N, C-alpha and C positions, 0 to 999 in steps of 0.2 A: 480642587482635588485632581491629581495627575492621573492620566490614563493608565489602565493596567498594562503590564508588559509581559510578552510571551517570547520565549527563546525556542526557535525551531532548529533542532539539530538534524542535519541531513537535508537542509533547505535547498540544496542544489539539485536534488533528484527530481523525479517525475512529479511526485505529490507535493513537494515543498512549496513551489510557487502558488499552487492552488490553495494550500492551507494558509500561506501568508496573506493572500487576498481575502480569504474568509475571515481571518482575525482582524485585518485592517478594517473591513466593512463593519465589524462588530465593535470598533472603537479602541482597539489595542495598539500600543506601540510594539513593533515586531523587530526582533533581532533574529538573524539567520546565520547558522554556522555550518560549514562544510569544508572539505579539502579545497574546493574551488568554487567560485561564485557561478551562478547560472544567469545567462542573459534573460531568462524568463522571470526572474524575481521582480516583483513590482517595485515601482519607485517608492521610496520611504522606508524600505527594509535596510536596517543597519547590518552589514555583512561582516562576519568574523571568520577568518581562516582557522580551521580546527581539525586536528587529528583525534578522533574519538578514542583511540587507543593510547593516547598520551594523557594519563590520569591527572597529572599536574596541570596541564593546560585546560582540561575540562573543569577542574576545581577553580582555577583562576578566572575562567570566563564566567562561570555562574556567580562568583563573588563580585565581579565587575558589573555584570548586567543587573543583578538582583531581580530576576524575573518572578512574576507571580505564578506563571505556568511554564513548564518545560515539556516539549513534545519531542520524542525521539523517532525520527523517520530514517535514521542512518542505518538501515538494515541491509544485510545480504539477502536479496529477494528472489533468487532463482532456485527453484527446486532441482531442476536438472543439473545446473552448475554446481550445486552443493555436493553432488556425488563425486564430481571431479576435484572439488576444492573444499573438502569438509573442514579442514583446519581454519581456512579463511572464514567460512560460514560461522563457525563457533567463536572465532576471535571477534568478529564484528558484532554478532548478535548476542553473545553472552558476555564477553569481556567488556564490550562497549556499554552494554546495559549496566554492568556492575560499576563501571567508572561513573556513570550518571547517578546511580543510586547512592554511591558514596559521596559524590559531590553535593547532591541534594541534602544528604544527611548532615554534612558539615556546614551548610549555609546558616547564617545567623537567622534569617527569615526563610524558613523552608518553603519552597514552591511546591505546587502540585506537579506530579510527573506522569505523563501519559506514555505508556509503552505499547507499541503496536505488535501484536502477535498475528496468528494466521489460522485459517480453517484447516491448514495442514497438520495442526496439532491433534485433530480428532481421529478417532477410529472410523473406518469405513462404515457407512450406514445407508439404508434404503429409504430414509425419511429426512425431513428437515432437522438440522442439528441445532439443539438448544445448548445453552451454556452448561447444562448438567449432563450432557451426553459423555460417554467414555472417551478418554484421550488415549491415543496410541499412534504417535507420529511414525510415519513409514519412510522418512527421508532425513538426511542430516539437517536439512533446512528446518523441517517441522520439529525435530528434536531440539534444535538450538532455540527455537521460539518457545517451546515448552519449558526449557531450562530457564530462559529469561523470565518467564512468568512465575516460576517457582521462586526464583531469587527475589523478585519484587514482593511476593508474599512474605518471605522471610524478613526482608528489610522493613516492610510495613509492620509486621507483628513484633519484631524485636526492637526496632528503633523508632517506630512511629512515623516512618516516611509515608507521605501521602502519594502513593503510587497506585494508579488505576490502569488496568490492562484491557485491551480490546483484542478480539480475534477477528481480523478482517478477512472477508471473503474476496473473491476476485473483483477488481475494479480497473477501469480503463478510461481513456480519453486522449485528446491531442497531447503530444509530447511524450507519450510512453514509447519506449524503444521496441523495435520489431523483434527483439528476443522473446517477446510475449505474444501469445497466440493471435489475439484479435488485431493488434497493429501489424503483425506479419501478414495476415490475410488481407488487410486493408492496403498495405503497401504493394503486395503482389497484384491486387486488383487495379490499383492506380497505375502501375507500370503497364499493365495490359491495356487499360483505357487510353494511355498516352502512346500506345504503339511501340513501347520499348521492349516488350517481351512477347513471346508467343503466348497464346491464350490457354495457359496451363497454370493452375495454382497447386502448389505442393503442400501437403498437410500431414499431420500425424493422425491420431485417433480422433476422428470427428464425431464419433457416436456418443462420447461421454457428455453428460449434462452438467453444466456449471452455472453457478449463481454469479452474475456480473452486475456491478453497479457503475453508474457514472461517477467519475472521480469527484465532481463537485458535490454530489450527495454524500460521499464518504467523508470529505473534509468538514462538511457541516456537522456530521455525526461526531467526528473527532473533537471539534470545538465544544459541542454540547457535553460530551463525556468528560473532557478536560475540565470544564467549568463546574459541572454539577454531578458527575458520576459518583456513585458510591464506591469508595476505594476497596471495600470488602467484596465486591462483585466483579465478575468478568462481563464484558459487553460484546456480543456478536454485532458485526457491522456488515450487512448484506441486504440485497433487495428483497429476498423472500421468494424469488422466482428462479428456476433453473431450466434452461433450454439446451438442446443438443448443440454442440459447436457447428454441426452441419447446417442448422437453421441460420446461424449468424453468417456463415460462409455464403449461403444462397442469397441472403440479403445484400451482401457486398457484390456478388456476381451480378445481381439484378441492376446495381448501380452502373456497371460498366456498359450495359447495353450490348454485350458481345456474347457469343457462344463460347463458354469457357469450360475446359476439361479439368477435372480434379484428379490428382494422382497422389497416392500415399508414398511418402518418403520415409523409408525405414529409420533413418537417422532422427526423425522427428517423433517417433513412437516411443512412449515411455513404457518400461516394463511394469512399473507399479503405477496404475492409473485407475483411481476409483471411478466406477460408472456414474456415480451421482455425488455432487457436493452442493448442498442446498442449505441456506441460512434460515433459522428461526430467529427473527429479529423482534420478537414480542417484547423482550425486556427494554430494548432501545426505544421502541415505539411507546410502550406503556409508561415508562418512568421519565423519559426525557422529551416525549412528544415529537420525535423525529418521524418524518415521512419522506420517501423519495420524491423528487421533483422532476427528474429526468429518467429516461429509459436507456437501455443498452442500445436500442436502435438510434437514439440521438447521438450516442458516443460513436457508433459505427459511421454514421453520416459525417460527423465532425472529423474523425480519423481519416476517412477516405478523401474528403474535400481538402483537408490539411495537406495530405501527401500530394494531391494534384496542384494545390495553390503555391506551396512553398518550393516545389521542385525536389523535395526529399526523395521522391520515388525514383529519381534518376541517379541517385548515388549508388 
């Protein structure tokens, strides 16, 4: 019996190589698709150049690979940038998802399709967010992910496409660009430790509390949901713990061994910034037996040491 096959679209991004390793460890043959390959992709991944917005190429790739599972990681992932490039956010997150839904529908052997949404779909709340909490996206990014999710429901109900959706909360780890908050803190801290910058870290609103997971825990959740998740349900993916960004910043400052000053940079402050975003992961734990194995402190240490070791901090 041949090994099951998974196609990871968006394999060249931050999460893709981690997810590829997760599926390889679980015994899958892995195909990866993206505009460009990533040197971080593990050996054994069959790479395919793909423009997700080329519907014909998407259909041809699925027909050629005949995957058992398709995972779409090819999302426009920046909330802040989505205000400056809303058309791009919708093109990638909505049109791209639609191309995949149609390609899956037209496959002779329909694979399961995992679409990754976001906690940004939810309305602001002062409690842990469950999958039943109200949705009220407050950014073009969040709205694009909500629209993707609604399309998946339509294609599932009307055509029988096996599309399962997750709402992912914040996650981080080595390889994530410093356009995101914790890698930004870690890179600045590493530059200070190396004597490349004055001992000042520039931040946005560090009083907000966010639920961060280690990327390795997140990809294990994705695999479990892709394999066994109920397509009629949404699955939150998050740690279930939210700390102020200020606490993570102090952890990183402590790693430098230096007296570091913190300054607020108005350009880094979001106008719309929920005070709390916290995941209720009861469904993921209860139905699929998922538990986090790493902490956000593990990710912070790995980010910081990675910037020091690879020299990325000096760029």
